[in-house]
One Martini backbone bead per residue (centre of mass of N, CA, C, O) as a GRO file, in nm:
protein
  431
    1MET     BB    1  -3.494   0.481   7.588
    2LYS     BB    2  -3.614   0.749   7.488
    3ARG     BB    3  -3.345   0.910   7.503
    4VAL     BB    4  -3.188   0.757   7.290
    5VAL     BB    5  -3.376   0.811   7.053
    6SER     BB    6  -3.366   1.117   7.070
    7ASN     BB    7  -3.062   1.145   7.020
    8VAL     BB    8  -3.055   1.015   6.744
    9PHE     BB    9  -3.250   1.211   6.611
   10ILE     BB   10  -3.083   1.468   6.657
   11ILE     BB   11  -2.824   1.375   6.513
   12THR     BB   12  -2.951   1.331   6.239
   13LEU     BB   13  -3.049   1.623   6.195
   14LEU     BB   14  -2.770   1.752   6.219
   15LEU     BB   15  -2.637   1.610   5.980
   16CYS     BB   16  -2.835   1.708   5.768
   17PHE     BB   17  -2.783   2.008   5.812
   18LEU     BB   18  -2.479   2.007   5.756
   19CYS     BB   19  -2.497   1.885   5.477
   20GLY     BB   20  -2.672   2.104   5.353
   21CYS     BB   21  -2.476   2.338   5.404
   22LYS     BB   22  -2.244   2.225   5.233
   23ILE     BB   23  -2.385   2.216   4.965
   24LYS     BB   24  -2.477   2.513   4.960
   25GLY     BB   25  -2.186   2.641   5.000
   26ASP     BB   26  -2.071   2.452   4.724
   27THR     BB   27  -2.220   2.509   4.454
   28ALA     BB   28  -1.988   2.617   4.260
   29LEU     BB   29  -1.825   2.347   4.256
   30PHE     BB   30  -2.100   2.185   4.120
   31ALA     BB   31  -2.116   2.311   3.865
   32ALA     BB   32  -2.164   2.301   3.550
   33ALA     BB   33  -1.989   2.260   3.287
   34PRO     BB   34  -1.918   2.394   3.018
   35ALA     BB   35  -1.985   2.361   2.711
   36PHE     BB   36  -1.859   2.248   2.435
   37ASP     BB   37  -1.702   2.440   2.176
   38TYR     BB   38  -1.739   2.362   1.851
   39GLU     BB   39  -1.704   2.627   1.698
   40LYS     BB   40  -1.425   2.698   1.812
   41ALA     BB   41  -1.288   2.431   1.740
   42ALA     BB   42  -1.327   2.452   1.433
   43TYR     BB   43  -1.147   2.698   1.400
   44THR     BB   44  -0.887   2.577   1.521
   45VAL     BB   45  -0.866   2.320   1.341
   46SER     BB   46  -0.877   2.450   1.060
   47ALA     BB   47  -0.616   2.614   1.083
   48ALA     BB   48  -0.429   2.362   1.129
   49ALA     BB   49  -0.547   2.179   0.878
   50LYS     BB   50  -0.618   2.353   0.623
   51CYS     BB   51  -0.940   2.325   0.668
   52ASN     BB   52  -1.289   2.261   0.678
   53MET     BB   53  -1.400   2.215   1.006
   54THR     BB   54  -1.683   2.138   1.129
   55ALA     BB   55  -1.881   2.112   1.395
   56ASP     BB   56  -2.033   1.858   1.304
   57PHE     BB   57  -1.784   1.688   1.249
   58LEU     BB   58  -1.676   1.695   1.540
   59ARG     BB   59  -1.924   1.562   1.666
   60SER     BB   60  -1.884   1.289   1.509
   61LEU     BB   61  -1.614   1.227   1.677
   62GLY     BB   62  -1.624   1.359   1.947
   63GLN     BB   63  -1.517   1.513   2.229
   64ASP     BB   64  -1.247   1.378   2.284
   65ALA     BB   65  -1.123   1.430   2.008
   66ALA     BB   66  -1.159   1.737   1.999
   67GLU     BB   67  -1.000   1.796   2.258
   68LYS     BB   68  -0.732   1.676   2.162
   69LEU     BB   69  -0.683   1.860   1.924
   70VAL     BB   70  -0.689   2.129   2.077
   71SER     BB   71  -0.465   2.061   2.277
   72ASP     BB   72  -0.239   2.022   2.067
   73ILE     BB   73  -0.258   2.306   1.947
   74GLU     BB   74  -0.217   2.472   2.213
   75SER     BB   75   0.067   2.312   2.281
   76GLY     BB   76   0.226   2.249   1.994
   77SER     BB   77   0.174   1.916   1.916
   78TYR     BB   78   0.067   1.932   1.644
   79SER     BB   79  -0.025   1.683   1.398
   80GLU     BB   80  -0.118   1.443   1.186
   81ARG     BB   81  -0.102   1.232   1.421
   82SER     BB   82  -0.336   1.337   1.598
   83TRP     BB   83  -0.567   1.195   1.443
   84LEU     BB   84  -0.497   0.904   1.510
   85GLU     BB   85  -0.505   0.937   1.822
   86ALA     BB   86  -0.805   1.061   1.841
   87THR     BB   87  -0.967   0.861   1.603
   88GLY     BB   88  -0.807   0.622   1.422
   89TYR     BB   89  -0.745   0.837   1.196
   90SER     BB   90  -0.607   0.984   0.958
   91TYR     BB   91  -0.587   1.275   0.802
   92HIS     BB   92  -0.656   1.163   0.515
   93VAL     BB   93  -0.908   1.009   0.600
   94MET     BB   94  -1.061   1.250   0.715
   95LEU     BB   95  -1.078   1.407   0.452
   96ASP     BB   96  -1.240   1.195   0.301
   97LYS     BB   97  -1.481   1.205   0.498
   98LEU     BB   98  -1.546   1.506   0.467
   99ASP     BB   99  -1.570   1.496   0.123
  100GLY     BB  100  -1.646   1.180   0.028
  101THR     BB  101  -1.385   1.018  -0.111
  102GLN     BB  102  -1.393   0.723   0.019
  103ASN     BB  103  -1.582   0.628  -0.247
  104ALA     BB  104  -1.382   0.607  -0.448
  105ALA     BB  105  -1.257   0.402  -0.698
  106ASN     BB  106  -0.939   0.452  -0.576
  107ILE     BB  107  -1.070   0.333  -0.299
  108THR     BB  108  -0.985   0.096  -0.038
  109ASP     BB  109  -1.167  -0.036   0.244
  110PHE     BB  110  -1.045  -0.262   0.509
  111GLY     BB  111  -1.013  -0.150   0.774
  112ASP     BB  112  -0.974  -0.344   1.061
  113ASN     BB  113  -0.753  -0.619   1.156
  114GLY     BB  114  -0.681  -0.636   1.481
  115ALA     BB  115  -0.387  -0.541   1.464
  116ASP     BB  116  -0.068  -0.383   1.502
  117ALA     BB  117  -0.051  -0.455   1.189
  118PHE     BB  118   0.024  -0.421   0.838
  119SER     BB  119   0.033  -0.554   0.494
  120VAL     BB  120   0.256  -0.505   0.201
  121ALA     BB  121   0.278  -0.686  -0.103
  122PHE     BB  122   0.543  -0.805  -0.341
  123VAL     BB  123   0.576  -0.900  -0.682
  124GLY     BB  124   0.632  -1.012  -0.987
  125ASP     BB  125   0.611  -1.198  -1.250
  126ILE     BB  126   0.329  -1.315  -1.448
  127LEU     BB  127   0.210  -1.603  -1.655
  128LEU     BB  128  -0.120  -1.673  -1.840
  129ASP     BB  129  -0.036  -1.796  -2.108
  130THR     BB  130  -0.123  -2.089  -2.284
  131ASN     BB  131   0.142  -2.078  -2.495
  132PHE     BB  132   0.305  -2.145  -2.234
  133ARG     BB  133   0.465  -2.338  -2.009
  134PRO     BB  134   0.332  -2.270  -1.734
  135MET     BB  135   0.033  -2.341  -1.821
  136ALA     BB  136   0.094  -2.629  -1.910
  137HIS     BB  137   0.189  -2.721  -1.632
  138ALA     BB  138  -0.071  -2.651  -1.481
  139ALA     BB  139  -0.246  -2.855  -1.632
  140GLU     BB  140  -0.086  -3.103  -1.525
  141LYS     BB  141  -0.133  -3.005  -1.203
  142GLY     BB  142  -0.433  -2.859  -1.173
  143GLY     BB  143  -0.299  -2.573  -1.148
  144VAL     BB  144  -0.142  -2.294  -1.038
  145LEU     BB  145  -0.159  -2.354  -0.724
  146ASN     BB  146   0.020  -2.628  -0.779
  147CYS     BB  147   0.292  -2.439  -0.854
  148ILE     BB  148   0.255  -2.306  -0.567
  149ASP     BB  149   0.325  -2.272  -0.269
  150LYS     BB  150   0.103  -2.284  -0.018
  151ALA     BB  151   0.252  -2.098   0.181
  152VAL     BB  152   0.251  -1.860  -0.018
  153VAL     BB  153  -0.047  -1.831  -0.070
  154ASP     BB  154  -0.128  -1.792   0.224
  155TYR     BB  155   0.042  -1.539   0.272
  156LEU     BB  156  -0.084  -1.356   0.052
  157ASN     BB  157  -0.377  -1.379   0.165
  158ALA     BB  158  -0.290  -1.251   0.453
  159CYS     BB  159  -0.240  -1.004   0.328
  160ASP     BB  160  -0.378  -0.696   0.304
  161VAL     BB  161  -0.177  -0.623   0.061
  162PHE     BB  162  -0.152  -0.726  -0.295
  163LEU     BB  163   0.098  -0.717  -0.555
  164ILE     BB  164   0.099  -0.778  -0.912
  165ASN     BB  165   0.241  -0.844  -1.222
  166ASN     BB  166   0.078  -0.781  -1.535
  167GLU     BB  167   0.242  -0.968  -1.800
  168PHE     BB  168  -0.030  -0.891  -1.984
  169SER     BB  169  -0.289  -0.934  -2.171
  170ILE     BB  170  -0.659  -0.907  -2.176
  171GLY     BB  171  -0.821  -1.141  -2.392
  172THR     BB  172  -0.933  -1.194  -2.761
  173ARG     BB  173  -0.811  -0.953  -2.896
  174GLY     BB  174  -0.607  -0.899  -3.145
  175GLU     BB  175  -0.255  -0.859  -3.231
  176PRO     BB  176   0.051  -0.918  -3.256
  177LEU     BB  177   0.323  -0.751  -3.252
  178LYS     BB  178   0.537  -0.649  -3.466
  179ASN     BB  179   0.867  -0.760  -3.404
  180LYS     BB  180   0.791  -0.905  -3.141
  181THR     BB  181   0.909  -1.167  -2.973
  182TRP     BB  182   0.723  -1.124  -2.713
  183THR     BB  183   0.377  -1.232  -2.663
  184PHE     BB  184   0.097  -1.162  -2.431
  185GLN     BB  185  -0.211  -1.355  -2.353
  186ALA     BB  186  -0.512  -1.361  -2.158
  187LYS     BB  187  -0.783  -1.473  -2.034
  188PRO     BB  188  -1.027  -1.338  -1.840
  189GLU     BB  189  -1.049  -1.587  -1.636
  190ARG     BB  190  -0.752  -1.546  -1.513
  191ILE     BB  191  -0.818  -1.341  -1.287
  192GLN     BB  192  -0.888  -1.553  -1.071
  193ILE     BB  193  -0.599  -1.635  -1.009
  194LEU     BB  194  -0.517  -1.372  -0.878
  195LYS     BB  195  -0.723  -1.396  -0.650
  196ASP     BB  196  -0.630  -1.674  -0.540
  197LEU     BB  197  -0.346  -1.546  -0.460
  198GLY     BB  198  -0.446  -1.244  -0.328
  199ALA     BB  199  -0.499  -1.019  -0.511
  200ASP     BB  200  -0.570  -0.648  -0.498
  201ILE     BB  201  -0.351  -0.570  -0.724
  202VAL     BB  202  -0.227  -0.436  -1.036
  203SER     BB  203   0.027  -0.401  -1.277
  204LEU     BB  204   0.058  -0.216  -1.605
  205GLY     BB  205   0.360  -0.114  -1.580
  206ASN     BB  206   0.465  -0.247  -1.879
  207ASN     BB  207   0.596  -0.448  -2.174
  208HIS     BB  208   0.298  -0.643  -2.221
  209VAL     BB  209   0.006  -0.502  -2.218
  210TYR     BB  210   0.046  -0.420  -2.554
  211ASP     BB  211   0.093  -0.684  -2.741
  212PHE     BB  212  -0.223  -0.660  -2.893
  213GLY     BB  213  -0.284  -0.371  -2.872
  214GLU     BB  214  -0.520  -0.131  -2.814
  215THR     BB  215  -0.773  -0.303  -2.783
  216ALA     BB  216  -0.646  -0.502  -2.573
  217PHE     BB  217  -0.566  -0.289  -2.370
  218ILE     BB  218  -0.853  -0.191  -2.310
  219ASP     BB  219  -0.965  -0.465  -2.235
  220THR     BB  220  -0.792  -0.509  -1.987
  221MET     BB  221  -0.918  -0.281  -1.815
  222GLU     BB  222  -1.214  -0.379  -1.839
  223HIS     BB  223  -1.179  -0.660  -1.714
  224LEU     BB  224  -1.075  -0.563  -1.441
  225LYS     BB  225  -1.318  -0.396  -1.364
  226ALA     BB  226  -1.532  -0.625  -1.386
  227ALA     BB  227  -1.361  -0.796  -1.156
  228GLY     BB  228  -1.252  -0.594  -0.927
  229MET     BB  229  -0.951  -0.504  -1.031
  230PRO     BB  230  -0.713  -0.318  -0.953
  231TYR     BB  231  -0.508  -0.058  -1.115
  232VAL     BB  232  -0.178   0.042  -1.230
  233GLY     BB  233   0.003   0.219  -1.500
  234ALA     BB  234  -0.274   0.285  -1.663
  235GLY     BB  235  -0.461   0.440  -1.950
  236MET     BB  236  -0.651   0.662  -2.153
  237ASN     BB  237  -0.451   0.858  -2.005
  238LEU     BB  238  -0.236   1.029  -1.818
  239GLY     BB  239  -0.418   1.072  -1.573
  240GLU     BB  240  -0.484   0.768  -1.531
  241ALA     BB  241  -0.189   0.651  -1.528
  242ALA     BB  242  -0.101   0.837  -1.272
  243GLN     BB  243  -0.291   0.708  -1.088
  244GLY     BB  244  -0.373   0.612  -0.782
  245HIS     BB  245  -0.404   0.363  -0.531
  246TYR     BB  246  -0.608   0.311  -0.229
  247PHE     BB  247  -0.553   0.201   0.114
  248ILE     BB  248  -0.747   0.118   0.404
  249VAL     BB  249  -0.567   0.053   0.715
  250ASN     BB  250  -0.593   0.118   1.033
  251GLY     BB  251  -0.637   0.434   0.939
  252CYS     BB  252  -0.453   0.401   0.689
  253LYS     BB  253  -0.309   0.554   0.389
  254VAL     BB  254  -0.228   0.371   0.096
  255GLY     BB  255  -0.018   0.420  -0.184
  256ILE     BB  256  -0.013   0.337  -0.547
  257VAL     BB  257   0.234   0.350  -0.803
  258ALA     BB  258   0.307   0.320  -1.167
  259ALA     BB  259   0.586   0.222  -1.391
  260SER     BB  260   0.788   0.248  -1.706
  261ARG     BB  261   1.150   0.154  -1.838
  262ALA     BB  262   1.208  -0.126  -2.010
  263GLU     BB  263   1.254  -0.027  -2.301
  264LYS     BB  264   1.471  -0.009  -2.584
  265ILE     BB  265   1.232  -0.090  -2.768
  266TYR     BB  266   0.944   0.068  -2.872
  267PHE     BB  267   0.604  -0.074  -2.816
  268THR     BB  268   0.498   0.083  -2.561
  269PRO     BB  269   0.288   0.320  -2.497
  270VAL     BB  270   0.271   0.635  -2.372
  271ALA     BB  271   0.085   0.828  -2.215
  272GLU     BB  272  -0.136   1.093  -2.291
  273ALA     BB  273  -0.360   1.337  -2.273
  274ASP     BB  274  -0.519   1.172  -2.545
  275LYS     BB  275  -0.365   0.884  -2.482
  276PRO     BB  276  -0.319   0.566  -2.457
  277GLY     BB  277  -0.135   0.400  -2.180
  278ILE     BB  278   0.135   0.405  -2.004
  279MET     BB  279   0.336   0.473  -1.741
  280GLY     BB  280   0.610   0.671  -1.773
  281THR     BB  281   1.000   0.680  -1.701
  282TYR     BB  282   1.212   0.786  -1.907
  283ASN     BB  283   1.097   1.050  -1.818
  284SER     BB  284   1.045   1.158  -1.485
  285ALA     BB  285   0.851   1.405  -1.466
  286ASP     BB  286   0.560   1.288  -1.467
  287PHE     BB  287   0.603   1.085  -1.232
  288VAL     BB  288   0.687   1.283  -1.018
  289GLU     BB  289   0.422   1.437  -1.022
  290ALA     BB  290   0.248   1.194  -0.944
  291ILE     BB  291   0.382   1.152  -0.669
  292ARG     BB  292   0.314   1.422  -0.542
  293LYS     BB  293   0.006   1.390  -0.560
  294ALA     BB  294  -0.018   1.124  -0.403
  295ASP     BB  295   0.122   1.214  -0.138
  296ALA     BB  296  -0.109   1.432  -0.071
  297GLN     BB  297  -0.329   1.165  -0.025
  298CYS     BB  298  -0.123   1.018   0.184
  299ASP     BB  299   0.081   0.844   0.415
  300ILE     BB  300   0.173   0.605   0.214
  301LEU     BB  301   0.411   0.565  -0.057
  302ILE     BB  302   0.425   0.341  -0.342
  303VAL     BB  303   0.666   0.241  -0.578
  304TYR     BB  304   0.613   0.072  -0.897
  305VAL     BB  305   0.882  -0.049  -1.109
  306HIS     BB  306   0.979  -0.093  -1.453
  307TRP     BB  307   1.321  -0.214  -1.483
  308GLY     BB  308   1.614  -0.268  -1.634
  309THR     BB  309   1.828  -0.541  -1.685
  310GLU     BB  310   1.808  -0.833  -1.807
  311ASN     BB  311   1.972  -1.071  -1.625
  312SER     BB  312   2.081  -0.838  -1.415
  313THR     BB  313   2.259  -0.696  -1.127
  314LYS     BB  314   2.314  -0.449  -1.282
  315LEU     BB  315   2.280  -0.119  -1.261
  316GLU     BB  316   2.126   0.145  -1.372
  317PRO     BB  317   2.163   0.477  -1.340
  318ALA     BB  318   1.851   0.540  -1.350
  319GLN     BB  319   1.766   0.386  -1.102
  320THR     BB  320   1.920   0.547  -0.880
  321GLN     BB  321   1.822   0.826  -0.962
  322MET     BB  322   1.510   0.785  -0.960
  323ALA     BB  323   1.466   0.675  -0.679
  324ARG     BB  324   1.541   0.947  -0.551
  325GLU     BB  325   1.330   1.120  -0.689
  326TYR     BB  326   1.088   0.974  -0.569
  327ILE     BB  327   1.155   1.031  -0.270
  328ASP     BB  328   1.173   1.341  -0.295
  329ALA     BB  329   0.856   1.344  -0.393
  330GLY     BB  330   0.730   1.106  -0.153
  331ALA     BB  331   0.834   0.837  -0.135
  332ASP     BB  332   0.854   0.540   0.095
  333ALA     BB  333   0.885   0.336  -0.156
  334VAL     BB  334   1.081   0.113  -0.378
  335ILE     BB  335   0.962  -0.114  -0.631
  336GLY     BB  336   1.108  -0.357  -0.843
  337GLY     BB  337   1.117  -0.478  -1.190
  338HIS     BB  338   1.185  -0.715  -1.494
  339THR     BB  339   1.477  -0.881  -1.480
  340HIS     BB  340   1.432  -1.192  -1.365
  341CYS     BB  341   1.593  -1.084  -1.114
  342LEU     BB  342   1.764  -1.015  -0.855
  343GLN     BB  343   1.843  -0.723  -0.675
  344GLY     BB  344   1.940  -0.479  -0.507
  345MET     BB  345   1.968  -0.278  -0.201
  346GLU     BB  346   1.836   0.021  -0.024
  347PHE     BB  347   1.870   0.334   0.151
  348TYR     BB  348   1.681   0.654   0.136
  349LYS     BB  349   1.596   0.848   0.376
  350GLY     BB  350   1.473   0.563   0.501
  351ALA     BB  351   1.403   0.443   0.223
  352PRO     BB  352   1.323   0.177   0.041
  353ILE     BB  353   1.518  -0.006  -0.216
  354VAL     BB  354   1.395  -0.234  -0.464
  355TYR     BB  355   1.511  -0.306  -0.771
  356SER     BB  356   1.435  -0.635  -0.771
  357VAL     BB  357   1.201  -0.921  -0.750
  358GLY     BB  358   1.156  -1.058  -0.999
  359ASN     BB  359   1.016  -1.340  -1.034
  360PHE     BB  360   0.739  -1.553  -0.969
  361TRP     BB  361   0.561  -1.679  -1.240
  362PHE     BB  362   0.709  -1.730  -1.577
  363ASN     BB  363   0.914  -1.983  -1.594
  364SER     BB  364   1.168  -2.254  -1.613
  365LYS     BB  365   1.370  -2.120  -1.458
  366THR     BB  366   1.639  -2.088  -1.231
  367LEU     BB  367   1.530  -1.861  -0.967
  368ASP     BB  368   1.537  -1.613  -0.778
  369SER     BB  369   1.300  -1.508  -0.525
  370CYS     BB  370   1.020  -1.296  -0.394
  371VAL     BB  371   0.885  -1.134  -0.108
  372ILE     BB  372   0.776  -0.807  -0.042
  373THR     BB  373   0.732  -0.661   0.288
  374LEU     BB  374   0.528  -0.419   0.442
  375LYS     BB  375   0.532  -0.336   0.785
  376ILE     BB  376   0.262  -0.153   0.944
  377ASN     BB  377   0.207   0.031   1.203
  378ARG     BB  378   0.017   0.246   1.412
  379GLU     BB  379   0.272   0.460   1.369
  380MET     BB  380   0.382   0.428   1.068
  381LYS     BB  381   0.595   0.206   1.082
  382THR     BB  382   0.854   0.034   0.891
  383GLU     BB  383   0.896  -0.305   0.784
  384VAL     BB  384   1.130  -0.509   0.603
  385LEU     BB  385   1.058  -0.803   0.402
  386LEU     BB  386   1.202  -1.128   0.307
  387THR     BB  387   1.079  -1.385   0.098
  388PRO     BB  388   1.214  -1.680   0.000
  389LEU     BB  389   1.248  -1.795  -0.338
  390LEU     BB  390   1.190  -2.055  -0.602
  391GLN     BB  391   1.233  -2.077  -0.946
  392LYS     BB  392   1.129  -2.400  -1.098
  393ASP     BB  393   0.989  -2.565  -1.337
  394CYS     BB  394   0.720  -2.391  -1.311
  395GLU     BB  395   0.793  -2.330  -1.003
  396THR     BB  396   0.711  -2.210  -0.663
  397ARG     BB  397   0.913  -2.190  -0.369
  398LEU     BB  398   0.979  -2.216  -0.040
  399LEU     BB  399   1.238  -2.129   0.169
  400THR     BB  400   1.336  -2.325   0.470
  401ALA     BB  401   1.623  -2.373   0.467
  402TYR     BB  402   1.878  -2.219   0.602
  403ASP     BB  403   2.093  -2.235   0.374
  404GLU     BB  404   1.911  -2.126   0.147
  405ARG     BB  405   1.831  -1.860   0.271
  406ARG     BB  406   2.116  -1.745   0.335
  407ALA     BB  407   2.220  -1.750   0.044
  408LEU     BB  408   2.019  -1.547  -0.069
  409PHE     BB  409   2.079  -1.314   0.121
  410ASP     BB  410   2.380  -1.290   0.044
  411ARG     BB  411   2.340  -1.222  -0.249
  412VAL     BB  412   2.182  -0.961  -0.214
  413GLU     BB  413   2.397  -0.814  -0.044
  414SER     BB  414   2.619  -0.827  -0.291
  415TYR     BB  415   2.460  -0.643  -0.448
  416GLU     BB  416   2.423  -0.372  -0.599
  417PRO     BB  417   2.503  -0.139  -0.345
  418GLN     BB  418   2.533  -0.283  -0.071
  419GLY     BB  419   2.274  -0.161   0.139
  420VAL     BB  420   2.223  -0.438   0.310
  421ASN     BB  421   2.068  -0.624   0.570
  422ILE     BB  422   1.989  -0.978   0.634
  423SER     BB  423   1.824  -1.162   0.823
  424ASP     BB  424   1.725  -1.479   0.903
  425GLU     BB  425   1.415  -1.357   0.895
  426GLY     BB  426   1.422  -1.114   0.658
  427VAL     BB  427   1.526  -0.851   0.767
  428ILE     BB  428   1.558  -0.522   0.642
  429THR     BB  429   1.858  -0.325   0.654
  430ALA     BB  430   2.085  -0.099   0.684
  431ALA     BB  431   2.438  -0.107   0.632
   0.00000   0.00000   0.00000
């Protein structure tokens, strides 16, 4: 019995000795890896990103992200997309974080929606002037939201970003412009209706925001600011009118700019260097420059433009020409309005052009209408969707019956330039 114990003890000592020799002999293999060189990485990343990325900033991103960026650069696979893959934020969002501009007044950060994609929706004209039939009908129905299909309101509220055209001035001051047939003004409290509909931003780039003169025009912008409602397409000078507003969703930065070329007889002044007004695109040069500047600040840029001939599906030559100019300047989508009817659609260089979304809730006429939604996934690829609506008797409803939906889709497909196919589900693709 003693011999067995002795043998076990000897074997145990031998194993410990051998184990110790093994560890001692392979010390070099188990030496701590050299610390990640953030200073060197900062130099490498800064050169590729064409801006100063400090070592401390890379540390704030974490070693995995910094290593991924350096690896992409050294392998030749680096692109702006590398930032989204490495950090969950796009290159433009990271630049904003780096220089502190993510807190700028024209940037709204909605964070991560927890889904594989986010949505940016657009509709056309809405009229909230109590002197016209839509608001009178709303009073009879108990409110504007009772005049618009609940399913539509719910959909718009569910969209991550939703823009509506603010086709009126806001306030109580000013006088209707002389010799202008239709002039619209809504009380400041009507802004809440826009919010209740789910609006995150409005366009003032239209032919009715100046209907009650300069004082009311300025009041409009001030009331929107006070209500926390961003706007595009107008300002106290050309610089402000040209400025885009940006939304950050799922780490992607989406920009929206707006302008108008709606009037044949000019009542609405175009902003100048030291003069308030709307962003004009009668001559596209200033707006094209605004698009270039906005494109340099975001991942996806959407142009919302007020143009075309009212109540006509026939396109003006300027619409097709300028839509291409906008895309060549950096726009990723062009969404139009003003005509009070739907117009045709097409793609140019892969970017969708929706020439007019028609009315949303504007008068008592029976008119096709729609919501256009850009669905953007985490790879920043975009799907374009059309939600078919009908405006009739001062109400707007969702078309749910297959025959009604298909008929509207077919009509839109038939409008010049006959550039799209629309699936039964409303997905728009190039013809």
